[in-house]
N, C-alpha and C positions, 0 to 999 in steps of 0.2 A: 239770517241766522246761519251760522256755519254748521256743517254736518260733521265736522271733525270730532267733537266730543261724543256724538252719537256713534260714530264709526269706532272710536277707541273703546267705548263701553261695550259695543257689540262684539268686538274682537276679544275682549277680556271674558265676557260671558260665554262666547263660543269656545274659547280655550278651556275655561273652567268645566263646562259641561262635557266637552270631548274627553277630558281627563276622568271625569266621574263615570261616564259611560264605558270607558275602556277598563275601569277598575271592577266593573260588575254591575249587574242590575238586580232589582228586587230588594235592595237594602241589606242583603246578606254580605258580611265582610268577605272580600275576595283577596286572595294572595296573588298579586300580579307577578309575573316573571320579571327578573331583573331586566331593565332596559339596556339595549345595546348601546355602545359608546356613540354610534352615529345618531341614534334617536335622541340621546341626551344632548348631543351637540346641536341638533336641529331645534330641540326644545329651547335650549339656552339662547340660540340665535334669534328665535322668534320672540322670546321674552325681552331680549335686548332691543329688538326692533320696535316692540310696543313701547318700551321705556323711552327710546329715542324719539318716537313719534310724539309722545306726550310732551317731551322736553322741547322739541323744535316748535311746537304750536302752543306753548304755554301762554303766549300773548292773547290767544283767543279766549281762554278761561284759566287764569292762573290758579284759582282755587281748585278747579276740577283737575287740572294737570298735576297739582301737588298730591291730591287724593289718589289719582290713578298711579302715579309713580310710586307712592308709598305702598299701595296695594300690590302692585307688581313686585316690588322688592320683597315685601313680606311673604307673599306666596312663593316666590322663587327661592327664598331661603328655606322655607318648609320643604319644597320639592327637593332641593339640593341636600338637605340634611338627612333625608330618608324617612322611612315609616316609623322609626323609633323616637323621633323628635316630638 
């Protein structure tokens, strides 16, 4: 059994929780300061790297790769559109 799907899912979960933790704890809505252009570029590069990883190894699990790529794309659109979307 390949560890690739597990690795990809772990990376997505880690990125998701890192974003949630930086937004604030305790369930209270927090207003995050605007991200610096460098942070946004790093985030976008990381997201693109995850998308590429899922695409390159789609032969391992085509269905899982499709789900992962769709989730990454959807989440990235939400991040890019800002908090009002």
